[in-house]
All heavy atoms as TSV, in Angstrom:
chain	resi	resn	atom	element	x	y	z
A	1	MET	N	N	-160.835	-43.446	61.964
A	1	MET	CA	C	-161.105	-42.985	63.301
A	1	MET	C	C	-162.015	-41.762	63.214
A	1	MET	O	O	-161.754	-40.830	62.480
A	1	MET	CB	C	-159.786	-42.643	63.991
A	1	MET	CG	C	-159.962	-42.068	65.355
A	1	MET	SD	S	-158.421	-41.935	66.224
A	1	MET	CE	C	-158.312	-43.571	66.876
A	2	LYS	N	N	-163.071	-41.780	63.980
A	2	LYS	CA	C	-164.059	-40.709	63.971
A	2	LYS	C	C	-163.640	-39.568	64.895
A	2	LYS	O	O	-162.954	-39.774	65.883
A	2	LYS	CB	C	-165.420	-41.238	64.429
A	2	LYS	CG	C	-165.966	-42.350	63.576
A	2	LYS	CD	C	-166.488	-41.796	62.286
A	2	LYS	CE	C	-167.103	-42.926	61.478
A	2	LYS	NZ	N	-167.659	-42.452	60.245
A	3	ALA	N	N	-164.097	-38.364	64.571
A	3	ALA	CA	C	-163.772	-37.186	65.375
A	3	ALA	C	C	-164.383	-37.301	66.769
A	3	ALA	O	O	-163.791	-36.850	67.753
A	3	ALA	CB	C	-164.249	-35.921	64.682
A	4	ASN	N	N	-165.558	-37.906	66.877
A	4	ASN	CA	C	-166.187	-38.075	68.193
A	4	ASN	C	C	-165.353	-38.969	69.096
A	4	ASN	O	O	-165.263	-38.737	70.302
A	4	ASN	CB	C	-167.594	-38.644	68.046
A	4	ASN	CG	C	-168.545	-37.663	67.418
A	4	ASN	OD1	O	-168.339	-36.453	67.504
A	4	ASN	ND2	N	-169.578	-38.175	66.775
A	5	GLU	N	N	-164.760	-40.018	68.529
A	5	GLU	CA	C	-163.898	-40.902	69.307
A	5	GLU	C	C	-162.665	-40.148	69.798
A	5	GLU	O	O	-162.226	-40.329	70.929
A	5	GLU	CB	C	-163.450	-42.091	68.449
A	5	GLU	CG	C	-164.556	-42.999	67.993
A	5	GLU	CD	C	-164.064	-44.035	66.991
A	5	GLU	OE1	O	-162.849	-44.106	66.736
A	5	GLU	OE2	O	-164.896	-44.762	66.459
A	6	ILE	N	N	-162.133	-39.304	68.937
A	6	ILE	CA	C	-160.929	-38.558	69.279
A	6	ILE	C	C	-161.230	-37.536	70.363
A	6	ILE	O	O	-160.451	-37.358	71.296
A	6	ILE	CB	C	-160.342	-37.881	68.022
A	6	ILE	CG1	C	-159.897	-38.944	67.013
A	6	ILE	CG2	C	-159.170	-36.989	68.389
A	6	ILE	CD1	C	-159.502	-38.390	65.672
A	7	ARG	N	N	-162.364	-36.863	70.269
A	7	ARG	CA	C	-162.719	-35.831	71.242
A	7	ARG	C	C	-162.952	-36.408	72.641
A	7	ARG	O	O	-162.810	-35.712	73.630
A	7	ARG	CB	C	-163.946	-35.062	70.776
A	7	ARG	CG	C	-163.618	-34.087	69.677
A	7	ARG	CD	C	-164.732	-33.088	69.434
A	7	ARG	NE	N	-164.286	-32.103	68.457
A	7	ARG	CZ	C	-164.476	-32.196	67.152
A	7	ARG	NH1	N	-165.117	-33.240	66.663
A	7	ARG	NH2	N	-164.037	-31.264	66.344
A	8	SER	N	N	-163.305	-37.678	72.720
A	8	SER	CA	C	-163.557	-38.289	74.021
A	8	SER	C	C	-162.265	-38.705	74.732
A	8	SER	O	O	-162.293	-39.058	75.909
A	8	SER	CB	C	-164.475	-39.497	73.866
A	8	SER	OG	O	-163.826	-40.515	73.135
A	9	MET	N	N	-161.134	-38.645	74.043
A	9	MET	CA	C	-159.859	-39.053	74.620
A	9	MET	C	C	-159.230	-37.899	75.395
A	9	MET	O	O	-159.510	-36.729	75.130
A	9	MET	CB	C	-158.910	-39.497	73.507
A	9	MET	CG	C	-159.393	-40.699	72.726
A	9	MET	SD	S	-158.408	-41.044	71.270
A	9	MET	CE	C	-156.983	-41.781	71.989
A	10	SER	N	N	-158.371	-38.244	76.356
A	10	SER	CA	C	-157.654	-37.214	77.120
A	10	SER	C	C	-156.457	-36.722	76.300
A	10	SER	O	O	-156.075	-37.324	75.294
A	10	SER	CB	C	-157.180	-37.780	78.454
A	10	SER	OG	O	-156.170	-38.732	78.236
A	11	VAL	N	N	-155.855	-35.637	76.760
A	11	VAL	CA	C	-154.725	-35.049	76.039
A	11	VAL	C	C	-153.540	-36.012	76.016
A	11	VAL	O	O	-152.854	-36.135	74.992
A	11	VAL	CB	C	-154.325	-33.700	76.673
A	11	VAL	CG1	C	-153.099	-33.121	76.004
A	11	VAL	CG2	C	-155.473	-32.708	76.588
A	12	GLU	N	N	-153.315	-36.728	77.119
A	12	GLU	CA	C	-152.215	-37.694	77.173
A	12	GLU	C	C	-152.444	-38.832	76.167
A	12	GLU	O	O	-151.515	-39.266	75.483
A	12	GLU	CB	C	-152.056	-38.268	78.584
A	12	GLU	CG	C	-151.622	-37.252	79.610
A	12	GLU	CD	C	-152.779	-36.434	80.160
A	12	GLU	OE1	O	-153.950	-36.857	80.025
A	12	GLU	OE2	O	-152.510	-35.359	80.706
A	13	ASP	N	N	-153.692	-39.300	76.095
A	13	ASP	CA	C	-154.029	-40.352	75.134
A	13	ASP	C	C	-153.873	-39.849	73.706
A	13	ASP	O	O	-153.422	-40.584	72.820
A	13	ASP	CB	C	-155.464	-40.835	75.348
A	13	ASP	CG	C	-155.640	-41.576	76.660
A	13	ASP	OD1	O	-154.636	-42.067	77.205
A	13	ASP	OD2	O	-156.789	-41.646	77.142
A	14	LEU	N	N	-154.249	-38.596	73.481
A	14	LEU	CA	C	-154.123	-38.017	72.147
A	14	LEU	C	C	-152.665	-37.910	71.730
A	14	LEU	O	O	-152.323	-38.198	70.576
A	14	LEU	CB	C	-154.791	-36.644	72.098
A	14	LEU	CG	C	-156.313	-36.644	72.154
A	14	LEU	CD1	C	-156.834	-35.229	72.322
A	14	LEU	CD2	C	-156.903	-37.282	70.907
A	15	ASN	N	N	-151.804	-37.514	72.653
A	15	ASN	CA	C	-150.379	-37.424	72.326
A	15	ASN	C	C	-149.795	-38.797	72.027
A	15	ASN	O	O	-148.972	-38.943	71.121
A	15	ASN	CB	C	-149.615	-36.730	73.458
A	15	ASN	CG	C	-149.890	-35.251	73.489
A	15	ASN	OD1	O	-150.078	-34.616	72.457
A	15	ASN	ND2	N	-149.909	-34.686	74.680
A	16	ALA	N	N	-150.230	-39.809	72.763
A	16	ALA	CA	C	-149.772	-41.175	72.503
A	16	ALA	C	C	-150.276	-41.651	71.140
A	16	ALA	O	O	-149.532	-42.290	70.378
A	16	ALA	CB	C	-150.245	-42.109	73.600
A	17	LYS	N	N	-151.528	-41.354	70.841
A	17	LYS	CA	C	-152.102	-41.738	69.549
A	17	LYS	C	C	-151.394	-41.035	68.402
A	17	LYS	O	O	-151.148	-41.626	67.351
A	17	LYS	CB	C	-153.603	-41.402	69.545
A	17	LYS	CG	C	-154.334	-41.878	68.334
A	17	LYS	CD	C	-154.390	-43.384	68.286
A	17	LYS	CE	C	-155.243	-43.843	67.135
A	17	LYS	NZ	N	-155.201	-45.307	66.999
A	18	LEU	N	N	-151.038	-39.762	68.612
A	18	LEU	CA	C	-150.320	-39.002	67.588
A	18	LEU	C	C	-148.960	-39.634	67.299
A	18	LEU	O	O	-148.585	-39.795	66.130
A	18	LEU	CB	C	-150.164	-37.551	68.037
A	18	LEU	CG	C	-149.471	-36.608	67.068
A	18	LEU	CD1	C	-150.253	-36.504	65.774
A	18	LEU	CD2	C	-149.310	-35.239	67.700
A	19	ALA	N	N	-148.246	-40.019	68.337
A	19	ALA	CA	C	-146.950	-40.669	68.148
A	19	ALA	C	C	-147.105	-41.994	67.400
A	19	ALA	O	O	-146.311	-42.312	66.507
A	19	ALA	CB	C	-146.281	-40.894	69.493
A	20	GLU	N	N	-148.147	-42.734	67.745
A	20	GLU	CA	C	-148.405	-44.016	67.073
A	20	GLU	C	C	-148.730	-43.806	65.592
A	20	GLU	O	O	-148.227	-44.528	64.726
A	20	GLU	CB	C	-149.570	-44.718	67.765
A	20	GLU	CG	C	-149.975	-46.018	67.128
A	20	GLU	CD	C	-151.233	-46.593	67.760
A	20	GLU	OE1	O	-151.517	-46.291	68.929
A	20	GLU	OE2	O	-151.926	-47.354	67.055
A	21	LEU	N	N	-149.549	-42.805	65.301
A	21	LEU	CA	C	-149.915	-42.532	63.911
A	21	LEU	C	C	-148.717	-42.062	63.095
A	21	LEU	O	O	-148.573	-42.430	61.929
A	21	LEU	CB	C	-151.035	-41.488	63.853
A	21	LEU	CG	C	-152.413	-41.968	64.278
A	21	LEU	CD1	C	-153.367	-40.791	64.427
A	21	LEU	CD2	C	-152.961	-42.980	63.293
A	22	LYS	N	N	-147.844	-41.262	63.696
A	22	LYS	CA	C	-146.644	-40.819	62.987
A	22	LYS	C	C	-145.732	-41.992	62.672
A	22	LYS	O	O	-145.130	-42.058	61.595
A	22	LYS	CB	C	-145.904	-39.763	63.806
A	22	LYS	CG	C	-146.578	-38.413	63.770
A	22	LYS	CD	C	-145.767	-37.374	64.507
A	22	LYS	CE	C	-146.409	-36.013	64.408
A	22	LYS	NZ	N	-145.590	-34.967	65.044
A	23	LYS	N	N	-145.645	-42.935	63.605
A	23	LYS	CA	C	-144.835	-44.137	63.372
A	23	LYS	C	C	-145.448	-44.960	62.237
A	23	LYS	O	O	-144.726	-45.451	61.363
A	23	LYS	CB	C	-144.749	-44.957	64.654
A	23	LYS	CG	C	-143.886	-46.174	64.554
A	23	LYS	CD	C	-143.831	-46.922	65.872
A	23	LYS	CE	C	-143.028	-48.202	65.730
A	23	LYS	NZ	N	-143.014	-48.972	66.972
A	24	ASP	N	N	-146.773	-45.100	62.246
A	24	ASP	CA	C	-147.456	-45.833	61.182
A	24	ASP	C	C	-147.233	-45.171	59.826
A	24	ASP	O	O	-147.017	-45.857	58.817
A	24	ASP	CB	C	-148.955	-45.919	61.466
A	24	ASP	CG	C	-149.284	-46.828	62.633
A	24	ASP	OD1	O	-148.402	-47.615	63.049
A	24	ASP	OD2	O	-150.426	-46.749	63.137
A	25	LEU	N	N	-147.292	-43.836	59.796
A	25	LEU	CA	C	-147.080	-43.111	58.548
A	25	LEU	C	C	-145.675	-43.352	58.025
A	25	LEU	O	O	-145.477	-43.569	56.825
A	25	LEU	CB	C	-147.336	-41.618	58.753
A	25	LEU	CG	C	-147.170	-40.737	57.525
A	25	LEU	CD1	C	-148.160	-41.142	56.438
A	25	LEU	CD2	C	-147.350	-39.273	57.883
A	26	PHE	N	N	-144.700	-43.339	58.912
A	26	PHE	CA	C	-143.327	-43.615	58.505
A	26	PHE	C	C	-143.201	-45.003	57.894
A	26	PHE	O	O	-142.575	-45.180	56.838
A	26	PHE	CB	C	-142.381	-43.467	59.701
A	26	PHE	CG	C	-140.963	-43.845	59.390
A	26	PHE	CD1	C	-140.147	-42.991	58.668
A	26	PHE	CD2	C	-140.449	-45.056	59.812
A	26	PHE	CE1	C	-138.836	-43.343	58.370
A	26	PHE	CE2	C	-139.142	-45.410	59.523
A	26	PHE	CZ	C	-138.335	-44.552	58.800
A	27	MET	N	N	-143.801	-45.992	58.552
A	27	MET	CA	C	-143.730	-47.364	58.047
A	27	MET	C	C	-144.428	-47.499	56.691
A	27	MET	O	O	-143.935	-48.196	55.800
A	27	MET	CB	C	-144.336	-48.335	59.058
A	27	MET	CG	C	-143.580	-48.408	60.378
A	27	MET	SD	S	-141.841	-48.823	60.202
A	27	MET	CE	C	-141.946	-50.498	59.648
A	28	LEU	N	N	-145.560	-46.811	56.535
A	28	LEU	CA	C	-146.267	-46.860	55.253
A	28	LEU	C	C	-145.431	-46.218	54.150
A	28	LEU	O	O	-145.398	-46.717	53.015
A	28	LEU	CB	C	-147.620	-46.164	55.368
A	28	LEU	CG	C	-148.688	-46.914	56.156
A	28	LEU	CD1	C	-149.902	-46.020	56.382
A	28	LEU	CD2	C	-149.100	-48.181	55.434
A	29	ARG	N	N	-144.765	-45.126	54.465
A	29	ARG	CA	C	-143.907	-44.481	53.463
A	29	ARG	C	C	-142.751	-45.388	53.068
A	29	ARG	O	O	-142.361	-45.439	51.887
A	29	ARG	CB	C	-143.365	-43.167	54.003
A	29	ARG	CG	C	-144.380	-42.067	54.001
A	29	ARG	CD	C	-143.752	-40.785	54.493
A	29	ARG	NE	N	-144.722	-39.701	54.477
A	29	ARG	CZ	C	-144.572	-38.581	55.153
A	29	ARG	NH1	N	-143.496	-38.384	55.892
A	29	ARG	NH2	N	-145.485	-37.646	55.092
A	30	MET	N	N	-142.189	-46.099	54.033
A	30	MET	CA	C	-141.096	-47.019	53.728
A	30	MET	C	C	-141.592	-48.167	52.846
A	30	MET	O	O	-140.920	-48.563	51.897
A	30	MET	CB	C	-140.482	-47.573	55.012
A	30	MET	CG	C	-139.735	-46.547	55.819
A	30	MET	SD	S	-138.345	-45.827	54.930
A	30	MET	CE	C	-137.269	-47.219	54.832
A	31	GLN	N	N	-142.769	-48.690	53.168
A	31	GLN	CA	C	-143.337	-49.763	52.353
A	31	GLN	C	C	-143.635	-49.266	50.944
A	31	GLN	O	O	-143.431	-49.987	49.964
A	31	GLN	CB	C	-144.616	-50.292	52.990
A	31	GLN	CG	C	-144.390	-51.103	54.232
A	31	GLN	CD	C	-145.695	-51.553	54.865
A	31	GLN	OE1	O	-146.780	-51.259	54.371
A	31	GLN	NE2	N	-145.588	-52.252	55.982
A	32	HIS	N	N	-144.098	-48.041	50.830
A	32	HIS	CA	C	-144.405	-47.470	49.516
A	32	HIS	C	C	-143.126	-47.287	48.701
A	32	HIS	O	O	-143.116	-47.546	47.494
A	32	HIS	CB	C	-145.129	-46.138	49.680
A	32	HIS	CG	C	-145.600	-45.544	48.398
A	32	HIS	ND1	N	-146.578	-46.142	47.629
A	32	HIS	CD2	C	-145.249	-44.412	47.754
A	32	HIS	CE1	C	-146.801	-45.404	46.560
A	32	HIS	NE2	N	-146.001	-44.345	46.609
A	33	ALA	N	N	-142.053	-46.886	49.348
A	33	ALA	CA	C	-140.785	-46.673	48.657
A	33	ALA	C	C	-140.192	-47.983	48.154
A	33	ALA	O	O	-139.521	-48.002	47.120
A	33	ALA	CB	C	-139.802	-45.965	49.568
A	34	THR	N	N	-140.449	-49.066	48.873
A	34	THR	CA	C	-139.907	-50.360	48.470
A	34	THR	C	C	-140.917	-51.191	47.687
A	34	THR	O	O	-140.687	-52.382	47.468
A	34	THR	CB	C	-139.430	-51.155	49.702
A	34	THR	OG1	O	-140.531	-51.337	50.587
A	34	THR	CG2	C	-138.304	-50.440	50.410
A	35	ASN	N	N	-142.019	-50.578	47.294
A	35	ASN	CA	C	-143.064	-51.236	46.488
A	35	ASN	C	C	-143.696	-52.431	47.190
A	35	ASN	O	O	-144.077	-53.409	46.555
A	35	ASN	CB	C	-142.529	-51.652	45.120
A	35	ASN	CG	C	-142.189	-50.474	44.256
A	35	ASN	OD1	O	-142.847	-49.437	44.324
A	35	ASN	ND2	N	-141.144	-50.609	43.461
A	36	HIS	N	N	-143.824	-52.372	48.526
A	36	HIS	CA	C	-144.488	-53.433	49.280
A	36	HIS	C	C	-145.839	-52.995	49.824
A	36	HIS	O	O	-146.472	-53.742	50.568
A	36	HIS	CB	C	-143.619	-53.907	50.448
A	36	HIS	CG	C	-142.395	-54.640	50.019
A	36	HIS	ND1	N	-142.434	-55.783	49.258
A	36	HIS	CD2	C	-141.081	-54.396	50.233
A	36	HIS	CE1	C	-141.217	-56.213	49.025
A	36	HIS	NE2	N	-140.368	-55.378	49.610
A	37	LEU	N	N	-146.281	-51.806	49.458
A	37	LEU	CA	C	-147.541	-51.291	49.977
A	37	LEU	C	C	-148.678	-51.725	49.058
A	37	LEU	O	O	-148.656	-51.448	47.853
A	37	LEU	CB	C	-147.481	-49.763	50.077
A	37	LEU	CG	C	-148.669	-49.072	50.709
A	37	LEU	CD1	C	-148.855	-49.542	52.150
A	37	LEU	CD2	C	-148.482	-47.575	50.685
A	38	ASP	N	N	-149.665	-52.424	49.620
A	38	ASP	CA	C	-150.779	-52.926	48.820
A	38	ASP	C	C	-151.764	-51.818	48.463
A	38	ASP	O	O	-152.260	-51.765	47.353
A	38	ASP	CB	C	-151.517	-54.035	49.580
A	38	ASP	CG	C	-150.638	-55.257	49.796
A	38	ASP	OD1	O	-149.701	-55.479	49.005
A	38	ASP	OD2	O	-150.908	-55.988	50.768
A	39	ASN	N	N	-152.068	-50.953	49.429
A	39	ASN	CA	C	-153.092	-49.931	49.223
A	39	ASN	C	C	-152.508	-48.558	49.555
A	39	ASN	O	O	-152.445	-48.180	50.724
A	39	ASN	CB	C	-154.292	-50.245	50.122
A	39	ASN	CG	C	-155.477	-49.381	49.821
A	39	ASN	OD1	O	-155.433	-48.549	48.925
A	39	ASN	ND2	N	-156.537	-49.554	50.574
A	40	PRO	N	N	-152.100	-47.781	48.544
A	40	PRO	CA	C	-151.480	-46.479	48.810
A	40	PRO	C	C	-152.421	-45.455	49.434
A	40	PRO	O	O	-151.964	-44.451	49.969
A	40	PRO	CB	C	-151.015	-45.998	47.446
A	40	PRO	CG	C	-151.201	-47.104	46.504
A	40	PRO	CD	C	-152.062	-48.133	47.144
A	41	THR	N	N	-153.718	-45.694	49.426
A	41	THR	CA	C	-154.635	-44.741	50.039
A	41	THR	C	C	-154.564	-44.777	51.563
A	41	THR	O	O	-155.085	-43.882	52.218
A	41	THR	CB	C	-156.082	-45.004	49.592
A	41	THR	OG1	O	-156.457	-46.332	49.950
A	41	THR	CG2	C	-156.229	-44.822	48.091
A	42	LYS	N	N	-153.908	-45.802	52.111
A	42	LYS	CA	C	-153.713	-45.860	53.561
A	42	LYS	C	C	-152.880	-44.674	54.040
A	42	LYS	O	O	-153.087	-44.179	55.145
A	42	LYS	CB	C	-153.000	-47.153	53.959
A	42	LYS	CG	C	-153.843	-48.389	53.855
A	42	LYS	CD	C	-153.043	-49.596	54.298
A	42	LYS	CE	C	-153.815	-50.874	54.125
A	42	LYS	NZ	N	-153.021	-52.044	54.519
A	43	ILE	N	N	-151.942	-44.222	53.210
A	43	ILE	CA	C	-151.091	-43.089	53.581
A	43	ILE	C	C	-151.942	-41.839	53.808
A	43	ILE	O	O	-151.797	-41.149	54.810
A	43	ILE	CB	C	-150.012	-42.846	52.511
A	43	ILE	CG1	C	-149.034	-44.021	52.468
A	43	ILE	CG2	C	-149.260	-41.543	52.787
A	43	ILE	CD1	C	-148.031	-43.957	51.348
A	44	SER	N	N	-152.841	-41.555	52.880
A	44	SER	CA	C	-153.671	-40.359	53.029
A	44	SER	C	C	-154.645	-40.502	54.193
A	44	SER	O	O	-154.944	-39.519	54.877
A	44	SER	CB	C	-154.418	-40.050	51.736
A	44	SER	OG	O	-155.259	-41.123	51.381
A	45	ALA	N	N	-155.117	-41.707	54.468
A	45	ALA	CA	C	-156.018	-41.920	55.601
A	45	ALA	C	C	-155.301	-41.661	56.920
A	45	ALA	O	O	-155.858	-41.032	57.829
A	45	ALA	CB	C	-156.580	-43.335	55.563
A	46	VAL	N	N	-154.064	-42.107	57.027
A	46	VAL	CA	C	-153.294	-41.883	58.253
A	46	VAL	C	C	-152.977	-40.398	58.397
A	46	VAL	O	O	-153.034	-39.851	59.497
A	46	VAL	CB	C	-152.008	-42.750	58.254
A	46	VAL	CG1	C	-151.091	-42.371	59.391
A	46	VAL	CG2	C	-152.365	-44.221	58.341
A	47	ARG	N	N	-152.678	-39.738	57.288
A	47	ARG	CA	C	-152.404	-38.296	57.352
A	47	ARG	C	C	-153.638	-37.532	57.831
A	47	ARG	O	O	-153.523	-36.583	58.613
A	47	ARG	CB	C	-151.967	-37.775	55.990
A	47	ARG	CG	C	-150.569	-38.238	55.606
A	47	ARG	CD	C	-150.140	-37.707	54.280
A	47	ARG	NE	N	-150.005	-36.259	54.360
A	47	ARG	CZ	C	-150.040	-35.467	53.297
A	47	ARG	NH1	N	-150.212	-35.966	52.089
A	47	ARG	NH2	N	-149.889	-34.172	53.431
A	48	ARG	N	N	-154.814	-37.944	57.391
A	48	ARG	CA	C	-156.048	-37.299	57.852
A	48	ARG	C	C	-156.274	-37.540	59.341
A	48	ARG	O	O	-156.715	-36.645	60.064
A	48	ARG	CB	C	-157.247	-37.807	57.058
A	48	ARG	CG	C	-157.364	-37.159	55.712
A	48	ARG	CD	C	-158.713	-37.499	55.083
A	48	ARG	NE	N	-158.544	-37.463	53.648
A	48	ARG	CZ	C	-158.478	-38.512	52.845
A	48	ARG	NH1	N	-158.608	-39.728	53.339
A	48	ARG	NH2	N	-158.304	-38.370	51.557
A	49	ASP	N	N	-155.985	-38.765	59.794
A	49	ASP	CA	C	-156.122	-39.066	61.225
A	49	ASP	C	C	-155.168	-38.220	62.057
A	49	ASP	O	O	-155.530	-37.738	63.127
A	49	ASP	CB	C	-155.877	-40.554	61.493
A	49	ASP	CG	C	-157.040	-41.428	61.057
A	49	ASP	OD1	O	-158.155	-40.890	60.879
A	49	ASP	OD2	O	-156.833	-42.647	60.905
A	50	ILE	N	N	-153.940	-38.034	61.560
A	50	ILE	CA	C	-152.980	-37.186	62.261
A	50	ILE	C	C	-153.525	-35.763	62.354
A	50	ILE	O	O	-153.451	-35.123	63.412
A	50	ILE	CB	C	-151.605	-37.215	61.557
A	50	ILE	CG1	C	-150.934	-38.574	61.759
A	50	ILE	CG2	C	-150.702	-36.089	62.065
A	50	ILE	CD1	C	-149.674	-38.775	60.949
A	51	ALA	N	N	-154.086	-35.269	61.276
A	51	ALA	CA	C	-154.645	-33.913	61.276
A	51	ALA	C	C	-155.817	-33.805	62.253
A	51	ALA	O	O	-155.936	-32.796	62.967
A	51	ALA	CB	C	-155.089	-33.533	59.867
A	52	ARG	N	N	-156.654	-34.826	62.313
A	52	ARG	CA	C	-157.780	-34.808	63.247
A	52	ARG	C	C	-157.290	-34.763	64.699
A	52	ARG	O	O	-157.802	-33.999	65.509
A	52	ARG	CB	C	-158.658	-36.042	63.057
A	52	ARG	CG	C	-159.548	-35.986	61.857
A	52	ARG	CD	C	-160.502	-37.170	61.834
A	52	ARG	NE	N	-161.190	-37.218	60.569
A	52	ARG	CZ	C	-160.947	-38.115	59.618
A	52	ARG	NH1	N	-160.048	-39.060	59.801
A	52	ARG	NH2	N	-161.610	-38.077	58.484
A	53	VAL	N	N	-156.296	-35.575	65.001
A	53	VAL	CA	C	-155.766	-35.619	66.365
A	53	VAL	C	C	-155.140	-34.277	66.728
A	53	VAL	O	O	-155.376	-33.741	67.814
A	53	VAL	CB	C	-154.753	-36.774	66.525
A	53	VAL	CG1	C	-154.016	-36.683	67.847
A	53	VAL	CG2	C	-155.460	-38.121	66.417
A	54	LYS	N	N	-154.361	-33.705	65.812
A	54	LYS	CA	C	-153.743	-32.410	66.085
A	54	LYS	C	C	-154.785	-31.321	66.281
A	54	LYS	O	O	-154.622	-30.443	67.133
A	54	LYS	CB	C	-152.795	-32.022	64.954
A	54	LYS	CG	C	-151.488	-32.755	64.966
A	54	LYS	CD	C	-150.579	-32.223	63.882
A	54	LYS	CE	C	-149.202	-32.826	63.952
A	54	LYS	NZ	N	-148.304	-32.255	62.928
A	55	THR	N	N	-155.858	-31.374	65.511
A	55	THR	CA	C	-156.923	-30.387	65.640
A	55	THR	C	C	-157.585	-30.475	67.010
A	55	THR	O	O	-157.817	-29.452	67.662
A	55	THR	CB	C	-157.970	-30.589	64.533
A	55	THR	OG1	O	-157.326	-30.450	63.265
A	55	THR	CG2	C	-159.100	-29.589	64.656
A	56	VAL	N	N	-157.873	-31.679	67.458
A	56	VAL	CA	C	-158.524	-31.851	68.758
A	56	VAL	C	C	-157.584	-31.445	69.887
A	56	VAL	O	O	-158.012	-30.824	70.864
A	56	VAL	CB	C	-159.029	-33.302	68.930
A	56	VAL	CG1	C	-159.538	-33.546	70.332
A	56	VAL	CG2	C	-160.126	-33.584	67.910
A	57	ILE	N	N	-156.293	-31.750	69.759
A	57	ILE	CA	C	-155.324	-31.322	70.761
A	57	ILE	C	C	-155.328	-29.798	70.853
A	57	ILE	O	O	-155.342	-29.229	71.945
A	57	ILE	CB	C	-153.913	-31.850	70.442
A	57	ILE	CG1	C	-153.851	-33.349	70.669
A	57	ILE	CG2	C	-152.862	-31.140	71.286
A	57	ILE	CD1	C	-152.556	-33.993	70.199
A	58	ARG	N	N	-155.339	-29.128	69.727
A	58	ARG	CA	C	-155.352	-27.662	69.715
A	58	ARG	C	C	-156.654	-27.120	70.320
A	58	ARG	O	O	-156.641	-26.136	71.060
A	58	ARG	CB	C	-155.158	-27.148	68.285
A	58	ARG	CG	C	-155.131	-25.667	68.172
A	58	ARG	CD	C	-153.903	-25.083	68.823
A	58	ARG	NE	N	-153.936	-23.650	68.662
A	58	ARG	CZ	C	-153.451	-22.789	69.537
A	58	ARG	NH1	N	-152.842	-23.214	70.610
A	58	ARG	NH2	N	-153.533	-21.510	69.326
A	59	GLU	N	N	-157.779	-27.745	70.015
A	59	GLU	CA	C	-159.070	-27.324	70.598
A	59	GLU	C	C	-159.025	-27.427	72.107
A	59	GLU	O	O	-159.494	-26.529	72.816
A	59	GLU	CB	C	-160.201	-28.178	70.055
A	59	GLU	CG	C	-160.600	-27.894	68.629
A	59	GLU	CD	C	-161.639	-28.860	68.111
A	59	GLU	OE1	O	-162.008	-29.823	68.836
A	59	GLU	OE2	O	-162.090	-28.656	66.980
A	60	LYS	N	N	-158.467	-28.512	72.618
A	60	LYS	CA	C	-158.391	-28.705	74.068
A	60	LYS	C	C	-157.444	-27.692	74.709
A	60	LYS	O	O	-157.678	-27.240	75.817
A	60	LYS	CB	C	-157.985	-30.127	74.408
A	60	LYS	CG	C	-159.088	-31.138	74.094
A	60	LYS	CD	C	-158.697	-32.529	74.508
A	60	LYS	CE	C	-159.762	-33.522	74.108
A	60	LYS	NZ	N	-160.722	-33.774	75.155
A	61	GLU	N	N	-156.371	-27.323	74.003
A	61	GLU	CA	C	-155.472	-26.289	74.519
A	61	GLU	C	C	-156.172	-24.949	74.616
A	61	GLU	O	O	-155.980	-24.215	75.577
A	61	GLU	CB	C	-154.251	-26.148	73.606
A	61	GLU	CG	C	-153.238	-27.251	73.711
A	61	GLU	CD	C	-152.093	-27.072	72.721
A	61	GLU	OE1	O	-152.106	-26.102	71.931
A	61	GLU	OE2	O	-151.191	-27.927	72.715
A	62	LEU	N	N	-156.973	-24.631	73.623
A	62	LEU	CA	C	-157.670	-23.339	73.621
A	62	LEU	C	C	-158.775	-23.277	74.672
A	62	LEU	O	O	-159.121	-22.187	75.125
A	62	LEU	CB	C	-158.243	-23.060	72.229
A	62	LEU	CG	C	-157.214	-22.790	71.139
A	62	LEU	CD1	C	-157.903	-22.629	69.798
A	62	LEU	CD2	C	-156.364	-21.580	71.457
A	63	GLU	N	N	-159.332	-24.422	75.046
A	63	GLU	CA	C	-160.355	-24.445	76.082
A	63	GLU	C	C	-159.787	-24.071	77.443
A	63	GLU	O	O	-160.490	-23.505	78.274
A	63	GLU	CB	C	-161.001	-25.833	76.172
A	63	GLU	CG	C	-161.942	-26.155	75.046
A	63	GLU	CD	C	-162.472	-27.575	75.156
A	63	GLU	OE1	O	-162.089	-28.287	76.116
A	63	GLU	OE2	O	-163.250	-27.970	74.283
A	64	GLN	N	N	-158.526	-24.391	77.655
A	64	GLN	CA	C	-157.918	-24.153	78.975
A	64	GLN	C	C	-157.449	-22.758	79.158
A	64	GLN	O	O	-157.410	-21.827	78.706
A	64	GLN	CB	C	-156.731	-25.081	79.197
A	64	GLN	CG	C	-157.150	-26.506	79.264
A	64	GLN	CD	C	-155.965	-27.437	79.413
A	64	GLN	OE1	O	-154.825	-27.023	79.322
A	64	GLN	NE2	N	-156.244	-28.705	79.623
């Protein structure tokens, strides 16, 4: 997910996306623990997306 795509979303959409990404991260961790995860780099990609979303949420808070 690109930063430009994230910046174009509203705060409500960002919070929904953050919840979805956290759920995905949990599922990936569970798959990794049970050795069912094909590509472990997906975990770090989701963590980066979570960080991007949190950063944009904070930027929007500071604008107000």
